[in-house]
PQR file of N, CA, C, O and H, with PARSE charges and radii, in Angstrom:
ATOM      1  N   MET A   1     -10.706  -7.801 -15.143 -0.4000 1.5000
ATOM      2  CA  MET A   1      -9.935  -6.778 -14.483 -0.0000 2.0000
ATOM      3  C   MET A   1      -9.045  -6.061 -15.482  0.5500 1.7000
ATOM      4  O   MET A   1      -8.906  -4.840 -15.419 -0.5500 1.4000
ATOM      5  N   ALA A   2      -8.441  -6.801 -16.404 -0.4000 1.5000
ATOM      6  CA  ALA A   2      -7.547  -6.177 -17.374 -0.0000 2.0000
ATOM      7  C   ALA A   2      -8.300  -5.162 -18.230  0.5500 1.7000
ATOM      8  O   ALA A   2      -7.742  -4.123 -18.584 -0.5500 1.4000
ATOM      9  H   ALA A   2      -8.554  -7.793 -16.455  0.4000 1.0000
ATOM     10  N   ALA A   3      -9.546  -5.445 -18.564 -0.4000 1.5000
ATOM     11  CA  ALA A   3     -10.339  -4.521 -19.374 -0.0000 2.0000
ATOM     12  C   ALA A   3     -10.588  -3.202 -18.648  0.5500 1.7000
ATOM     13  O   ALA A   3     -10.802  -2.169 -19.283 -0.5500 1.4000
ATOM     14  H   ALA A   3      -9.999  -6.289 -18.276  0.4000 1.0000
ATOM     15  N   GLN A   4     -10.558  -3.240 -17.336 -0.4000 1.5000
ATOM     16  CA  GLN A   4     -10.743  -2.038 -16.523 -0.0000 2.0000
ATOM     17  C   GLN A   4      -9.426  -1.345 -16.191  0.5500 1.7000
ATOM     18  O   GLN A   4      -9.412  -0.315 -15.516 -0.5500 1.4000
ATOM     19  H   GLN A   4     -10.383  -4.079 -16.821  0.4000 1.0000
ATOM     20  N   GLY A   5      -8.321  -1.913 -16.667 -0.4000 1.5000
ATOM     21  CA  GLY A   5      -7.013  -1.331 -16.384 -0.0000 2.0000
ATOM     22  C   GLY A   5      -6.495  -1.692 -15.002  0.5500 1.7000
ATOM     23  O   GLY A   5      -5.637  -0.998 -14.456 -0.5500 1.4000
ATOM     24  H   GLY A   5      -8.332  -2.750 -17.215  0.4000 1.0000
ATOM     25  N   ILE A   6      -7.014  -2.777 -14.436 -0.4000 1.5000
ATOM     26  CA  ILE A   6      -6.605  -3.216 -13.106 -0.0000 2.0000
ATOM     27  C   ILE A   6      -5.639  -4.379 -13.256  0.5500 1.7000
ATOM     28  O   ILE A   6      -5.925  -5.345 -13.963 -0.5500 1.4000
ATOM     29  H   ILE A   6      -7.710  -3.340 -14.880  0.4000 1.0000
ATOM     30  N   ALA A   7      -4.509  -4.285 -12.597 -0.4000 1.5000
ATOM     31  CA  ALA A   7      -3.513  -5.358 -12.652 -0.0000 2.0000
ATOM     32  C   ALA A   7      -3.159  -5.784 -11.235  0.5500 1.7000
ATOM     33  O   ALA A   7      -3.218  -4.986 -10.300 -0.5500 1.4000
ATOM     34  H   ALA A   7      -4.277  -3.500 -12.022  0.4000 1.0000
ATOM     35  N   GLU A   8      -2.793  -7.048 -11.092 -0.4000 1.5000
ATOM     36  CA  GLU A   8      -2.364  -7.502  -9.770 -0.0000 2.0000
ATOM     37  C   GLU A   8      -0.946  -7.024  -9.516  0.5500 1.7000
ATOM     38  O   GLU A   8      -0.170  -6.808 -10.447 -0.5500 1.4000
ATOM     39  H   GLU A   8      -2.745  -7.696 -11.852  0.4000 1.0000
ATOM     40  N   LEU A   9      -0.628  -6.864  -8.267 -0.4000 1.5000
ATOM     41  CA  LEU A   9       0.689  -6.397  -7.875 -0.0000 2.0000
ATOM     42  C   LEU A   9       1.322  -7.445  -6.965  0.5500 1.7000
ATOM     43  O   LEU A   9       0.846  -7.695  -5.858 -0.5500 1.4000
ATOM     44  H   LEU A   9      -1.259  -7.039  -7.511  0.4000 1.0000
ATOM     45  N   ALA A  10       2.382  -8.040  -7.443 -0.4000 1.5000
ATOM     46  CA  ALA A  10       3.078  -9.059  -6.654 -0.0000 2.0000
ATOM     47  C   ALA A  10       3.811  -8.410  -5.486  0.5500 1.7000
ATOM     48  O   ALA A  10       4.230  -7.255  -5.562 -0.5500 1.4000
ATOM     49  H   ALA A  10       2.769  -7.836  -8.342  0.4000 1.0000
ATOM     50  N   VAL A  11       3.954  -9.156  -4.428 -0.4000 1.5000
ATOM     51  CA  VAL A  11       4.732  -8.708  -3.275 -0.0000 2.0000
ATOM     52  C   VAL A  11       6.189  -9.058  -3.544  0.5500 1.7000
ATOM     53  O   VAL A  11       6.523 -10.216  -3.793 -0.5500 1.4000
ATOM     54  H   VAL A  11       3.613 -10.094  -4.366  0.4000 1.0000
ATOM     55  N   THR A  12       7.040  -8.060  -3.491 -0.4000 1.5000
ATOM     56  CA  THR A  12       8.457  -8.275  -3.747 -0.0000 2.0000
ATOM     57  C   THR A  12       9.259  -8.126  -2.456  0.5500 1.7000
ATOM     58  O   THR A  12       8.751  -7.643  -1.444 -0.5500 1.4000
ATOM     59  H   THR A  12       6.768  -7.120  -3.288  0.4000 1.0000
ATOM     60  N   VAL A  13      10.488  -8.539  -2.512 -0.4000 1.5000
ATOM     61  CA  VAL A  13      11.379  -8.358  -1.367 -0.0000 2.0000
ATOM     62  C   VAL A  13      11.526  -6.871  -1.067  0.5500 1.7000
ATOM     63  O   VAL A  13      11.579  -6.476   0.098 -0.5500 1.4000
ATOM     64  H   VAL A  13      10.900  -8.931  -3.334  0.4000 1.0000
ATOM     65  N   ARG A  14      11.590  -6.056  -2.094 -0.4000 1.5000
ATOM     66  CA  ARG A  14      11.692  -4.603  -1.910 -0.0000 2.0000
ATOM     67  C   ARG A  14      10.493  -4.071  -1.121  0.5500 1.7000
ATOM     68  O   ARG A  14      10.654  -3.269  -0.201 -0.5500 1.4000
ATOM     69  H   ARG A  14      11.547  -6.377  -3.040  0.4000 1.0000
ATOM     70  N   HIS A  15       9.295  -4.521  -1.489 -0.4000 1.5000
ATOM     71  CA  HIS A  15       8.090  -4.082  -0.770 -0.0000 2.0000
ATOM     72  C   HIS A  15       8.162  -4.487   0.704  0.5500 1.7000
ATOM     73  O   HIS A  15       7.848  -3.693   1.591 -0.5500 1.4000
ATOM     74  H   HIS A  15       9.164  -5.172  -2.236  0.4000 1.0000
ATOM     75  N   ALA A  16       8.575  -5.718   0.952 -0.4000 1.5000
ATOM     76  CA  ALA A  16       8.671  -6.207   2.327 -0.0000 2.0000
ATOM     77  C   ALA A  16       9.690  -5.397   3.127  0.5500 1.7000
ATOM     78  O   ALA A  16       9.459  -5.069   4.290 -0.5500 1.4000
ATOM     79  H   ALA A  16       8.830  -6.363   0.232  0.4000 1.0000
ATOM     80  N   ARG A  17      10.818  -5.078   2.492 -0.4000 1.5000
ATOM     81  CA  ARG A  17      11.842  -4.284   3.168 -0.0000 2.0000
ATOM     82  C   ARG A  17      11.313  -2.892   3.496  0.5500 1.7000
ATOM     83  O   ARG A  17      11.502  -2.395   4.606 -0.5500 1.4000
ATOM     84  H   ARG A  17      11.006  -5.345   1.546  0.4000 1.0000
ATOM     85  N   LEU A  18      10.647  -2.263   2.524 -0.4000 1.5000
ATOM     86  CA  LEU A  18      10.088  -0.930   2.751 -0.0000 2.0000
ATOM     87  C   LEU A  18       9.050  -0.952   3.877  0.5500 1.7000
ATOM     88  O   LEU A  18       9.015  -0.045   4.709 -0.5500 1.4000
ATOM     89  H   LEU A  18      10.492  -2.667   1.622  0.4000 1.0000
ATOM     90  N   ALA A  19       8.211  -1.981   3.902 -0.4000 1.5000
ATOM     91  CA  ALA A  19       7.200  -2.097   4.954 -0.0000 2.0000
ATOM     92  C   ALA A  19       7.867  -2.232   6.318  0.5500 1.7000
ATOM     93  O   ALA A  19       7.421  -1.631   7.295 -0.5500 1.4000
ATOM     94  H   ALA A  19       8.240  -2.718   3.226  0.4000 1.0000
ATOM     95  N   GLY A  20       8.928  -3.017   6.381 -0.4000 1.5000
ATOM     96  CA  GLY A  20       9.643  -3.213   7.635 -0.0000 2.0000
ATOM     97  C   GLY A  20      10.371  -1.974   8.110  0.5500 1.7000
ATOM     98  O   GLY A  20      10.599  -1.801   9.307 -0.5500 1.4000
ATOM     99  H   GLY A  20       9.291  -3.505   5.587  0.4000 1.0000
ATOM    100  N   GLU A  21      10.734  -1.112   7.178 -0.4000 1.5000
ATOM    101  CA  GLU A  21      11.467   0.106   7.514 -0.0000 2.0000
ATOM    102  C   GLU A  21      10.563   1.286   7.857  0.5500 1.7000
ATOM    103  O   GLU A  21      11.049   2.333   8.285 -0.5500 1.4000
ATOM    104  H   GLU A  21      10.548  -1.253   6.205  0.4000 1.0000
ATOM    105  N   LEU A  22       9.245   1.127   7.672 -0.4000 1.5000
ATOM    106  CA  LEU A  22       8.334   2.225   7.963 -0.0000 2.0000
ATOM    107  C   LEU A  22       8.426   2.619   9.430  0.5500 1.7000
ATOM    108  O   LEU A  22       8.376   1.770  10.321 -0.5500 1.4000
ATOM    109  H   LEU A  22       8.850   0.277   7.325  0.4000 1.0000
ATOM    110  N   ASN A  23       8.559   3.890   9.661 -0.4000 1.5000
ATOM    111  CA  ASN A  23       8.639   4.410  11.025 -0.0000 2.0000
ATOM    112  C   ASN A  23       7.249   4.892  11.446  0.5500 1.7000
ATOM    113  O   ASN A  23       7.006   6.088  11.612 -0.5500 1.4000
ATOM    114  H   ASN A  23       8.600   4.579   8.937  0.4000 1.0000
ATOM    115  N   ILE A  24       6.347   3.922  11.613 -0.4000 1.5000
ATOM    116  CA  ILE A  24       4.974   4.236  11.991 -0.0000 2.0000
ATOM    117  C   ILE A  24       4.556   3.312  13.129  0.5500 1.7000
ATOM    118  O   ILE A  24       5.130   2.239  13.314 -0.5500 1.4000
ATOM    119  H   ILE A  24       6.545   2.951  11.479  0.4000 1.0000
ATOM    120  N   ALA A  25       3.559   3.735  13.881 -0.4000 1.5000
ATOM    121  CA  ALA A  25       3.092   2.952  15.018 -0.0000 2.0000
ATOM    122  C   ALA A  25       2.191   1.796  14.595  0.5500 1.7000
ATOM    123  O   ALA A  25       1.995   0.853  15.362 -0.5500 1.4000
ATOM    124  H   ALA A  25       3.092   4.607  13.731  0.4000 1.0000
ATOM    125  N   HIS A  26       1.644   1.859  13.389 -0.4000 1.5000
ATOM    126  CA  HIS A  26       0.709   0.830  12.929 -0.0000 2.0000
ATOM    127  C   HIS A  26       1.431  -0.504  12.770  0.5500 1.7000
ATOM    128  O   HIS A  26       2.435  -0.582  12.062 -0.5500 1.4000
ATOM    129  H   HIS A  26       1.803   2.625  12.766  0.4000 1.0000
ATOM    130  N   LYS A  27       0.937  -1.542  13.413 -0.4000 1.5000
ATOM    131  CA  LYS A  27       1.648  -2.815  13.470 -0.0000 2.0000
ATOM    132  C   LYS A  27       1.080  -3.903  12.548  0.5500 1.7000
ATOM    133  O   LYS A  27       1.738  -4.924  12.353 -0.5500 1.4000
ATOM    134  H   LYS A  27       0.121  -1.479  13.989  0.4000 1.0000
ATOM    135  N   ASP A  28      -0.115  -3.721  11.977 -0.4000 1.5000
ATOM    136  CA  ASP A  28      -0.699  -4.756  11.130 -0.0000 2.0000
ATOM    137  C   ASP A  28       0.197  -4.986   9.920  0.5500 1.7000
ATOM    138  O   ASP A  28       0.394  -4.064   9.128 -0.5500 1.4000
ATOM    139  H   ASP A  28      -0.650  -2.891  12.135  0.4000 1.0000
ATOM    140  N   PRO A  29       0.748  -6.189   9.751 -0.5600 1.5000
ATOM    141  CA  PRO A  29       1.729  -6.416   8.684  0.2800 2.0000
ATOM    142  C   PRO A  29       1.156  -6.234   7.279  0.5500 1.7000
ATOM    143  O   PRO A  29       1.855  -5.737   6.396 -0.5500 1.4000
ATOM    144  N   PHE A  30      -0.089  -6.622   7.058 -0.4000 1.5000
ATOM    145  CA  PHE A  30      -0.662  -6.465   5.723 -0.0000 2.0000
ATOM    146  C   PHE A  30      -0.900  -4.997   5.413  0.5500 1.7000
ATOM    147  O   PHE A  30      -0.618  -4.547   4.302 -0.5500 1.4000
ATOM    148  H   PHE A  30      -0.656  -7.026   7.776  0.4000 1.0000
ATOM    149  N   ASP A  31      -1.414  -4.244   6.375 -0.4000 1.5000
ATOM    150  CA  ASP A  31      -1.603  -2.805   6.171 -0.0000 2.0000
ATOM    151  C   ASP A  31      -0.265  -2.123   5.915  0.5500 1.7000
ATOM    152  O   ASP A  31      -0.165  -1.262   5.040 -0.5500 1.4000
ATOM    153  H   ASP A  31      -1.644  -4.610   7.277  0.4000 1.0000
ATOM    154  N   ARG A  32       0.763  -2.500   6.670 -0.4000 1.5000
ATOM    155  CA  ARG A  32       2.094  -1.913   6.471 -0.0000 2.0000
ATOM    156  C   ARG A  32       2.584  -2.187   5.044  0.5500 1.7000
ATOM    157  O   ARG A  32       3.189  -1.322   4.410 -0.5500 1.4000
ATOM    158  H   ARG A  32       0.682  -3.199   7.380  0.4000 1.0000
ATOM    159  N   LEU A  33       2.318  -3.392   4.554 -0.4000 1.5000
ATOM    160  CA  LEU A  33       2.718  -3.738   3.196 -0.0000 2.0000
ATOM    161  C   LEU A  33       2.004  -2.857   2.177  0.5500 1.7000
ATOM    162  O   LEU A  33       2.630  -2.358   1.242 -0.5500 1.4000
ATOM    163  H   LEU A  33       1.827  -4.094   5.069  0.4000 1.0000
ATOM    164  N   LEU A  34       0.702  -2.664   2.352 -0.4000 1.5000
ATOM    165  CA  LEU A  34      -0.051  -1.807   1.435 -0.0000 2.0000
ATOM    166  C   LEU A  34       0.443  -0.366   1.493  0.5500 1.7000
ATOM    167  O   LEU A  34       0.558   0.301   0.465 -0.5500 1.4000
ATOM    168  H   LEU A  34       0.193  -3.070   3.111  0.4000 1.0000
ATOM    169  N   ILE A  35       0.734   0.108   2.704 -0.4000 1.5000
ATOM    170  CA  ILE A  35       1.243   1.473   2.882 -0.0000 2.0000
ATOM    171  C   ILE A  35       2.589   1.639   2.183  0.5500 1.7000
ATOM    172  O   ILE A  35       2.878   2.712   1.653 -0.5500 1.4000
ATOM    173  H   ILE A  35       0.640  -0.434   3.539  0.4000 1.0000
ATOM    174  N   ALA A  36       3.406   0.605   2.173 -0.4000 1.5000
ATOM    175  CA  ALA A  36       4.709   0.667   1.504 -0.0000 2.0000
ATOM    176  C   ALA A  36       4.576   0.514  -0.002  0.5500 1.7000
ATOM    177  O   ALA A  36       5.257   1.208  -0.756 -0.5500 1.4000
ATOM    178  H   ALA A  36       3.171  -0.266   2.604  0.4000 1.0000
ATOM    179  N   GLN A  37       3.711  -0.383  -0.446 -0.4000 1.5000
ATOM    180  CA  GLN A  37       3.588  -0.673  -1.878 -0.0000 2.0000
ATOM    181  C   GLN A  37       3.038   0.502  -2.681  0.5500 1.7000
ATOM    182  O   GLN A  37       3.570   0.826  -3.743 -0.5500 1.4000
ATOM    183  H   GLN A  37       3.157  -0.946   0.167  0.4000 1.0000
ATOM    184  N   ALA A  38       2.001   1.129  -2.198 -0.4000 1.5000
ATOM    185  CA  ALA A  38       1.322   2.158  -2.993 -0.0000 2.0000
ATOM    186  C   ALA A  38       2.270   3.265  -3.465  0.5500 1.7000
ATOM    187  O   ALA A  38       2.342   3.522  -4.667 -0.5500 1.4000
ATOM    188  H   ALA A  38       1.569   0.865  -1.335  0.4000 1.0000
ATOM    189  N   PRO A  39       2.991   3.920  -2.571 -0.5600 1.5000
ATOM    190  CA  PRO A  39       3.898   4.963  -3.072  0.2800 2.0000
ATOM    191  C   PRO A  39       5.107   4.408  -3.823  0.5500 1.7000
ATOM    192  O   PRO A  39       5.611   5.055  -4.740 -0.5500 1.4000
ATOM    193  N   ALA A  40       5.574   3.227  -3.448 -0.4000 1.5000
ATOM    194  CA  ALA A  40       6.738   2.642  -4.122 -0.0000 2.0000
ATOM    195  C   ALA A  40       6.438   2.359  -5.589  0.5500 1.7000
ATOM    196  O   ALA A  40       7.324   2.435  -6.440 -0.5500 1.4000
ATOM    197  H   ALA A  40       5.164   2.701  -2.703  0.4000 1.0000
ATOM    198  N   GLU A  41       5.189   2.034  -5.873 -0.4000 1.5000
ATOM    199  CA  GLU A  41       4.787   1.723  -7.247 -0.0000 2.0000
ATOM    200  C   GLU A  41       4.000   2.860  -7.887  0.5500 1.7000
ATOM    201  O   GLU A  41       3.455   2.700  -8.979 -0.5500 1.4000
ATOM    202  H   GLU A  41       4.469   1.972  -5.182  0.4000 1.0000
ATOM    203  N   ASP A  42       3.937   4.007  -7.212 -0.4000 1.5000
ATOM    204  CA  ASP A  42       3.185   5.171  -7.679 -0.0000 2.0000
ATOM    205  C   ASP A  42       1.744   4.784  -8.024  0.5500 1.7000
ATOM    206  O   ASP A  42       1.237   5.091  -9.103 -0.5500 1.4000
ATOM    207  H   ASP A  42       4.380   4.136  -6.325  0.4000 1.0000
ATOM    208  N   MET A  43       1.105   4.103  -7.076 -0.4000 1.5000
ATOM    209  CA  MET A  43      -0.255   3.613  -7.267 -0.0000 2.0000
ATOM    210  C   MET A  43      -1.189   4.195  -6.220  0.5500 1.7000
ATOM    211  O   MET A  43      -0.763   4.651  -5.159 -0.5500 1.4000
ATOM    212  H   MET A  43       1.517   3.853  -6.200  0.4000 1.0000
ATOM    213  N   VAL A  44      -2.465   4.168  -6.547 -0.4000 1.5000
ATOM    214  CA  VAL A  44      -3.516   4.579  -5.626 -0.0000 2.0000
ATOM    215  C   VAL A  44      -4.005   3.328  -4.913  0.5500 1.7000
ATOM    216  O   VAL A  44      -4.251   2.302  -5.547 -0.5500 1.4000
ATOM    217  H   VAL A  44      -2.811   3.798  -7.409  0.4000 1.0000
ATOM    218  N   LEU A  45      -4.144   3.411  -3.615 -0.4000 1.5000
ATOM    219  CA  LEU A  45      -4.646   2.303  -2.816 -0.0000 2.0000
ATOM    220  C   LEU A  45      -6.168   2.376  -2.789  0.5500 1.7000
ATOM    221  O   LEU A  45      -6.735   3.395  -2.395 -0.5500 1.4000
ATOM    222  H   LEU A  45      -3.944   4.244  -3.100  0.4000 1.0000
ATOM    223  N   VAL A  46      -6.821   1.313  -3.199 -0.4000 1.5000
ATOM    224  CA  VAL A  46      -8.276   1.260  -3.189 -0.0000 2.0000
ATOM    225  C   VAL A  46      -8.708   0.587  -1.892  0.5500 1.7000
ATOM    226  O   VAL A  46      -8.528  -0.618  -1.714 -0.5500 1.4000
ATOM    227  H   VAL A  46      -6.360   0.485  -3.519  0.4000 1.0000
ATOM    228  N   SER A  47      -9.278   1.377  -0.995 -0.4000 1.5000
ATOM    229  CA  SER A  47      -9.684   0.868   0.318 -0.0000 2.0000
ATOM    230  C   SER A  47     -10.642   1.854   0.965  0.5500 1.7000
ATOM    231  O   SER A  47     -10.564   3.062   0.739 -0.5500 1.4000
ATOM    232  H   SER A  47      -9.424   2.355  -1.140  0.4000 1.0000
ATOM    233  N   ASN A  48     -11.547   1.315   1.773 -0.4000 1.5000
ATOM    234  CA  ASN A  48     -12.420   2.199   2.545 -0.0000 2.0000
ATOM    235  C   ASN A  48     -11.862   2.476   3.937  0.5500 1.7000
ATOM    236  O   ASN A  48     -12.530   3.101   4.760 -0.5500 1.4000
ATOM    237  H   ASN A  48     -11.610   0.334   1.957  0.4000 1.0000
ATOM    238  N   GLU A  49     -10.651   2.019   4.203 -0.4000 1.5000
ATOM    239  CA  GLU A  49     -10.009   2.207   5.504 -0.0000 2.0000
ATOM    240  C   GLU A  49      -9.426   3.619   5.611  0.5500 1.7000
ATOM    241  O   GLU A  49      -8.415   3.924   4.978 -0.5500 1.4000
ATOM    242  H   GLU A  49     -10.108   1.511   3.534  0.4000 1.0000
ATOM    243  N   THR A  50     -10.047   4.457   6.394 -0.4000 1.5000
ATOM    244  CA  THR A  50      -9.581   5.841   6.531 -0.0000 2.0000
ATOM    245  C   THR A  50      -8.245   5.934   7.258  0.5500 1.7000
ATOM    246  O   THR A  50      -7.572   6.962   7.182 -0.5500 1.4000
ATOM    247  H   THR A  50     -10.868   4.209   6.908  0.4000 1.0000
ATOM    248  N   LEU A  51      -7.851   4.870   7.963 -0.4000 1.5000
ATOM    249  CA  LEU A  51      -6.569   4.914   8.674 -0.0000 2.0000
ATOM    250  C   LEU A  51      -5.398   5.119   7.718  0.5500 1.7000
ATOM    251  O   LEU A  51      -4.355   5.628   8.128 -0.5500 1.4000
ATOM    252  H   LEU A  51      -8.397   4.035   8.024  0.4000 1.0000
ATOM    253  N   PHE A  52      -5.552   4.730   6.449 -0.4000 1.5000
ATOM    254  CA  PHE A  52      -4.479   4.917   5.476 -0.0000 2.0000
ATOM    255  C   PHE A  52      -4.213   6.397   5.191  0.5500 1.7000
ATOM    256  O   PHE A  52      -3.120   6.757   4.754 -0.5500 1.4000
ATOM    257  H   PHE A  52      -6.399   4.317   6.116  0.4000 1.0000
ATOM    258  N   ASP A  53      -5.193   7.243   5.435 -0.4000 1.5000
ATOM    259  CA  ASP A  53      -5.034   8.671   5.166 -0.0000 2.0000
ATOM    260  C   ASP A  53      -3.961   9.311   6.047  0.5500 1.7000
ATOM    261  O   ASP A  53      -3.457  10.386   5.722 -0.5500 1.4000
ATOM    262  H   ASP A  53      -6.080   6.951   5.790  0.4000 1.0000
ATOM    263  N   SER A  54      -3.616   8.674   7.136 -0.4000 1.5000
ATOM    264  CA  SER A  54      -2.602   9.200   8.048 -0.0000 2.0000
ATOM    265  C   SER A  54      -1.174   8.923   7.579  0.5500 1.7000
ATOM    266  O   SER A  54      -0.215   9.389   8.194 -0.5500 1.4000
ATOM    267  H   SER A  54      -4.026   7.801   7.400  0.4000 1.0000
ATOM    268  N   PHE A  55      -1.034   8.165   6.492 -0.4000 1.5000
ATOM    269  CA  PHE A  55       0.284   7.704   6.080 -0.0000 2.0000
ATOM    270  C   PHE A  55       0.722   8.194   4.707  0.5500 1.7000
ATOM    271  O   PHE A  55       1.545   7.544   4.062 -0.5500 1.4000
ATOM    272  H   PHE A  55      -1.813   7.786   5.992  0.4000 1.0000
ATOM    273  N   ALA A  56       0.202   9.310   4.247 -0.4000 1.5000
ATOM    274  CA  ALA A  56       0.603   9.908   2.963 -0.0000 2.0000
ATOM    275  C   ALA A  56       0.450   8.930   1.810  0.5500 1.7000
ATOM    276  O   ALA A  56       1.291   8.871   0.912 -0.5500 1.4000
ATOM    277  H   ALA A  56      -0.467   9.838   4.771  0.4000 1.0000
ATOM    278  N   VAL A  57      -0.637   8.162   1.845 -0.4000 1.5000
ATOM    279  CA  VAL A  57      -0.950   7.224   0.774 -0.0000 2.0000
ATOM    280  C   VAL A  57      -2.139   7.797   0.006  0.5500 1.7000
ATOM    281  O   VAL A  57      -3.117   8.245   0.604 -0.5500 1.4000
ATOM    282  H   VAL A  57      -1.320   8.210   2.574  0.4000 1.0000
ATOM    283  N   ARG A  58      -2.045   7.777  -1.322 -0.4000 1.5000
ATOM    284  CA  ARG A  58      -3.197   8.196  -2.115 -0.0000 2.0000
ATOM    285  C   ARG A  58      -4.229   7.059  -2.044  0.5500 1.7000
ATOM    286  O   ARG A  58      -3.932   5.908  -2.365 -0.5500 1.4000
ATOM    287  H   ARG A  58      -1.250   7.412  -1.807  0.4000 1.0000
ATOM    288  N   ARG A  59      -5.449   7.417  -1.614 -0.4000 1.5000
ATOM    289  CA  ARG A  59      -6.478   6.404  -1.406 -0.0000 2.0000
ATOM    290  C   ARG A  59      -7.742   6.761  -2.170  0.5500 1.7000
ATOM    291  O   ARG A  59      -8.154   7.921  -2.206 -0.5500 1.4000
ATOM    292  H   ARG A  59      -5.690   8.352  -1.353  0.4000 1.0000
ATOM    293  N   LEU A  60      -8.354   5.753  -2.780 -0.4000 1.5000
ATOM    294  CA  LEU A  60      -9.616   5.910  -3.481 -0.0000 2.0000
ATOM    295  C   LEU A  60     -10.653   5.065  -2.766  0.5500 1.7000
ATOM    296  O   LEU A  60     -10.442   3.877  -2.523 -0.5500 1.4000
ATOM    297  H   LEU A  60      -8.020   4.811  -2.751  0.4000 1.0000
ATOM    298  N   TRP A  61     -11.771   5.684  -2.433 -0.4000 1.5000
ATOM    299  CA  TRP A  61     -12.934   5.049  -1.863 -0.0000 2.0000
ATOM    300  C   TRP A  61     -13.086   5.573  -0.511  0.5500 1.7000
ATOM    301  O   TRP A  61     -14.014   5.187   0.200 -0.5500 1.4000
ATOM    302  H   TRP A  61     -11.943   6.649  -2.631  0.4000 1.0000
TER
END
């Protein structure tokens, strides 16, 4: 993964707080975390889930 420029992203208290503060109807806690993490870390979310497109998240795939 490192050779491809891919790094793991730890879940921080900040990420959890941001996810909890999201004013969205989506209730899945893991999805909420991803929605909060991507912009907080200025990262692209790699997922085939089109539902992320509704949340101003940059998505690849």
